[in-house]
C-alpha positions as CSV (number, residue, x, y, z in Angstrom):
1,M,-66.4,-4.6,-28.2
2,G,-66.4,-8.1,-27.2
3,V,-65.6,-9.2,-30.8
4,V,-62.4,-6.8,-30.7
5,K,-61.3,-8.0,-27.4
6,R,-61.4,-11.6,-28.3
7,L,-59.6,-10.9,-31.8
8,A,-56.8,-9.1,-29.9
9,K,-56.5,-11.9,-27.4
10,L,-56.6,-14.6,-30.1
11,T,-53.7,-12.7,-32.1
12,G,-51.9,-12.2,-28.8
13,F,-51.4,-8.3,-29.5
14,T,-53.8,-6.8,-26.8
15,V,-51.1,-4.5,-25.6
16,A,-50.0,-3.7,-29.3
17,A,-53.7,-3.0,-30.0
18,G,-53.9,-0.5,-26.9
19,A,-50.8,1.0,-28.4
20,V,-51.9,1.8,-31.7
21,G,-55.2,3.1,-30.8
22,G,-57.1,1.3,-28.6
23,A,-60.2,-0.9,-28.5
24,A,-62.7,2.2,-29.6
25,V,-60.6,2.3,-32.8
26,L,-60.9,-1.3,-33.4
27,T,-64.4,-1.5,-32.5
28,A,-65.2,1.3,-35.1
29,Q,-63.0,-0.5,-37.7
30,A,-64.8,-3.6,-36.9
31,V,-68.2,-1.8,-37.4
32,A,-67.1,-0.2,-40.7
33,A,-65.6,-3.7,-42.0
34,R,-69.1,-5.4,-41.3
35,T,-71.3,-2.7,-43.0
36,R,-69.0,-2.5,-46.3
37,N,-70.6,-3.2,-49.5
38,Y,-69.0,-6.4,-50.4
39,A,-69.4,-8.4,-53.8
40,K,-72.3,-10.8,-54.0
41,P,-72.3,-14.4,-54.8
42,D,-73.4,-15.1,-58.7
43,M,-74.6,-18.6,-58.9
44,R,-73.8,-18.4,-62.4
45,L,-70.2,-19.1,-61.5
46,A,-71.2,-22.5,-60.2
47,M,-72.0,-23.9,-63.7
48,R,-70.2,-26.9,-65.0
49,S,-67.7,-25.6,-67.9
50,S,-65.6,-27.4,-70.4
51,I,-62.3,-25.7,-71.2
52,G,-60.0,-27.0,-73.8
53,G,-60.1,-28.6,-77.4
54,T,-61.9,-31.7,-78.1
55,G,-59.8,-34.7,-78.3
56,K,-57.5,-33.6,-75.7
57,P,-57.0,-35.9,-72.4
58,P,-59.9,-35.0,-70.3
59,M,-59.3,-33.8,-66.6
60,R,-62.1,-33.3,-63.9
61,L,-61.2,-30.7,-61.7
62,V,-63.8,-29.7,-58.7
63,L,-63.3,-26.7,-56.4
64,L,-64.7,-26.7,-52.8
65,G,-64.6,-24.1,-50.1
66,D,-65.7,-20.7,-49.7
67,A,-66.3,-17.4,-52.0
68,T,-62.9,-17.5,-53.3
69,A,-63.3,-21.0,-54.6
70,L,-66.7,-19.9,-56.0
71,G,-65.2,-16.8,-57.7
72,V,-66.9,-14.0,-55.8
73,G,-65.6,-10.6,-57.1
74,V,-65.6,-11.5,-61.0
75,D,-68.7,-12.1,-63.2
76,R,-67.4,-14.6,-65.8
77,V,-66.2,-18.0,-64.9
78,A,-63.2,-17.5,-67.0
79,D,-62.1,-14.9,-64.3
80,T,-62.6,-17.3,-61.7
81,V,-59.5,-19.1,-60.1
82,G,-61.0,-22.3,-61.3
83,G,-61.5,-20.9,-64.8
84,Q,-58.3,-19.3,-65.1
85,L,-56.5,-22.6,-63.9
86,A,-58.5,-24.7,-66.5
87,A,-57.2,-22.3,-69.2
88,L,-53.7,-22.6,-68.1
89,L,-54.1,-26.4,-68.0
90,A,-55.7,-26.6,-71.4
91,E,-53.2,-24.3,-73.1
92,G,-50.1,-26.0,-71.3
93,S,-47.6,-28.4,-72.7
94,A,-49.8,-31.5,-71.8
95,G,-52.7,-30.0,-73.2
96,R,-56.0,-31.0,-71.4
97,R,-59.7,-30.7,-71.9
98,V,-60.9,-29.6,-68.3
99,E,-64.1,-30.4,-67.1
100,L,-64.7,-27.9,-64.2
101,S,-67.1,-27.9,-61.7
102,S,-67.7,-26.1,-58.1
103,V,-69.6,-27.2,-55.3
104,A,-68.3,-24.1,-53.1
105,V,-70.4,-22.0,-51.1
106,A,-70.0,-18.3,-50.4
107,G,-69.7,-17.8,-46.7
108,S,-68.5,-21.3,-45.9
109,R,-66.1,-22.1,-43.2
110,S,-64.2,-25.3,-42.6
111,S,-66.8,-27.0,-40.6
112,D,-69.0,-26.8,-44.0
113,L,-66.6,-28.8,-46.1
114,A,-68.1,-32.2,-45.1
115,T,-71.3,-31.3,-47.0
116,Q,-69.4,-30.2,-50.0
117,V,-67.1,-33.4,-50.2
118,A,-70.5,-35.4,-50.2
119,R,-71.7,-33.3,-53.2
120,A,-68.4,-33.8,-55.1
121,L,-68.4,-37.4,-54.7
122,V,-71.6,-37.5,-56.8
123,G,-71.2,-38.9,-59.9
124,P,-67.9,-39.1,-61.9
125,A,-65.0,-39.0,-59.5
126,P,-63.0,-35.8,-60.0
127,D,-59.3,-36.3,-61.0
128,V,-58.4,-33.4,-58.8
129,A,-60.0,-31.5,-56.0
130,L,-58.9,-28.0,-55.2
131,V,-59.9,-26.6,-51.7
132,L,-59.7,-23.1,-50.9
133,V,-61.2,-22.3,-47.3
134,G,-60.2,-20.2,-44.2
135,T,-61.3,-16.7,-44.8
136,N,-64.5,-17.0,-42.8
137,D,-62.7,-19.0,-40.1
138,V,-60.3,-15.7,-39.8
139,T,-63.5,-13.1,-39.8
140,H,-65.9,-15.4,-37.6
141,L,-63.2,-15.9,-34.9
142,T,-63.5,-19.8,-35.5
143,G,-61.5,-21.9,-33.2
144,I,-58.8,-22.3,-35.5
145,T,-57.4,-25.8,-34.2
146,E,-60.9,-27.2,-34.9
147,A,-61.2,-25.6,-38.2
148,A,-57.9,-27.1,-39.3
149,E,-59.2,-30.5,-38.1
150,H,-62.4,-30.2,-40.3
151,L,-60.1,-29.6,-43.2
152,G,-58.1,-32.5,-42.5
153,A,-61.0,-34.5,-42.3
154,A,-62.3,-33.5,-45.6
155,C,-58.8,-34.2,-47.2
156,R,-58.9,-37.6,-45.7
157,R,-62.3,-38.4,-47.2
158,L,-61.3,-37.2,-50.6
159,Y,-57.9,-39.1,-50.4
160,D,-59.6,-42.4,-49.4
161,A,-61.8,-41.9,-52.5
162,N,-58.7,-41.8,-54.5
163,I,-59.1,-38.4,-55.5
164,P,-55.8,-36.3,-55.2
165,V,-56.2,-32.9,-53.2
166,V,-54.6,-29.5,-53.4
167,V,-55.2,-27.2,-50.7
168,G,-54.5,-23.4,-51.1
169,T,-54.3,-22.1,-47.6
170,C,-56.0,-18.9,-46.0
171,P,-54.8,-16.0,-48.0
172,D,-52.9,-12.9,-46.4
173,F,-55.5,-10.6,-44.5
174,G,-52.7,-8.1,-44.3
175,A,-53.3,-7.5,-47.9
176,L,-57.0,-6.8,-47.7
177,R,-58.0,-3.2,-48.1
178,A,-61.2,-3.7,-46.7
179,F,-60.0,-3.4,-43.1
180,A,-58.1,-0.3,-41.8
181,P,-54.8,-0.5,-39.6
182,P,-54.5,-1.8,-36.9
183,L,-57.4,-4.3,-37.5
184,R,-56.1,-5.1,-40.9
185,Q,-52.7,-6.3,-39.1
186,L,-54.6,-8.1,-36.2
187,L,-56.5,-10.2,-38.9
188,G,-53.2,-10.7,-41.0
189,L,-51.6,-12.4,-37.9
190,R,-54.8,-14.6,-37.6
191,S,-55.0,-15.5,-41.1
192,R,-51.2,-16.7,-41.0
193,R,-51.9,-18.8,-37.9
194,V,-54.9,-20.5,-39.7
195,A,-52.6,-21.1,-42.7
196,R,-50.0,-22.9,-40.8
197,L,-52.5,-25.2,-39.2
198,Q,-54.1,-25.8,-42.4
199,A,-50.8,-26.7,-43.9
200,A,-50.1,-29.2,-41.1
201,A,-53.7,-30.8,-41.2
202,A,-53.7,-31.2,-44.9
203,G,-50.3,-32.2,-45.4
204,A,-51.0,-34.9,-42.8
205,E,-53.7,-36.3,-45.0
206,G,-51.6,-36.4,-48.4
207,A,-52.8,-33.1,-49.9
208,V,-50.5,-31.0,-51.9
209,V,-50.2,-27.7,-49.9
210,V,-49.9,-24.2,-51.4
211,D,-49.1,-21.3,-48.9
212,L,-51.3,-18.8,-50.8
213,G,-50.3,-16.2,-48.1
214,A,-46.5,-16.6,-48.5
215,R,-46.7,-17.2,-52.3
216,T,-49.1,-14.3,-53.1
217,G,-49.6,-12.1,-50.5
218,P,-46.5,-9.7,-51.3
219,V,-48.3,-9.3,-54.8
220,F,-51.6,-8.4,-53.1
221,R,-50.0,-6.1,-50.7
222,A,-48.2,-3.9,-53.8
223,D,-51.2,-4.0,-56.1
224,E,-54.5,-2.8,-55.1
225,G,-56.0,-4.1,-58.4
226,T,-55.4,-7.7,-57.2
227,L,-58.8,-7.0,-55.2
228,C,-62.2,-6.2,-56.6
229,H,-64.1,-3.3,-55.7
230,D,-64.9,-4.3,-52.1
231,G,-61.0,-4.7,-51.3
232,F,-61.9,-8.2,-49.9
233,H,-62.5,-10.7,-52.6
234,P,-59.9,-11.1,-55.5
235,S,-60.4,-9.3,-58.8
236,A,-59.6,-11.2,-62.1
237,D,-56.1,-10.1,-61.8
238,G,-56.1,-11.5,-58.2
239,Y,-57.3,-14.8,-59.2
240,R,-54.9,-14.9,-62.2
241,V,-52.1,-14.6,-59.6
242,W,-53.6,-17.4,-57.4
243,A,-53.9,-19.6,-60.6
244,H,-50.4,-19.3,-61.4
245,A,-49.4,-20.1,-57.9
246,L,-51.7,-23.1,-57.6
247,L,-50.8,-24.7,-61.1
248,P,-47.8,-26.6,-60.3
249,A,-49.5,-28.2,-57.6
250,I,-52.5,-29.1,-59.8
251,E,-50.4,-30.6,-62.4
252,E,-48.6,-32.6,-59.6
253,A,-51.7,-34.1,-58.2
254,A,-53.1,-35.0,-61.6
255,T,-49.9,-36.9,-62.6
256,V,-50.4,-38.7,-59.1
257,R,-53.9,-39.5,-60.3
258,R,-53.0,-40.8,-63.7
259,T,-50.1,-43.0,-62.5
260,A,-51.9,-44.7,-59.4
């Protein structure tokens, strides 16, 4: 009951929650969400991959963040958001050989990014870093201002290392079938607040920001096939939608690195 009350308070919808079913309904929905059979991380998805023809200009792309950056919900690197981005970059008019790697860890919150940045900076510097984080800050009721500060600090460290950063902000929880209404709506409101603070913090540190909720949320709301079996993590189709939304920002960031 305490979690539900805090969630309602954080979203500013305590009265609305009572009107649409009350705390008992929200408690039952929260319990059901916690006990749902979610997709499990597959560490094979964290393996380094090379995508694109030999002889093409190389591009090192590293992913940081949570389960969505790792690709939980699919079982092939090619179906992850990173794999699909790499394929688009390799097939595009500029044509690149993408050296794809991931330091993302399922379950990570924004406060875990510091460790991931340290790992990303080991070895040859990436040409672009893509950060996808925020879902666990929503579900664990992390202080969202503090979470945004952690994201900003991670972007600053990467920027100071001359690595262009792209941040895909927290996705739209209002599209996730893993949560029943009204819990889905409450989490949707919180996810949008997280995304707004993320955009401000990352943008202030020089990152290129893509509002995934605004850009892709309507597609996820309309098509349940964009989610995998658990109704929470994206499917291959969902990651493809994200990849197309992120592609222009990745290309922009890569251009900045080449001309710097």
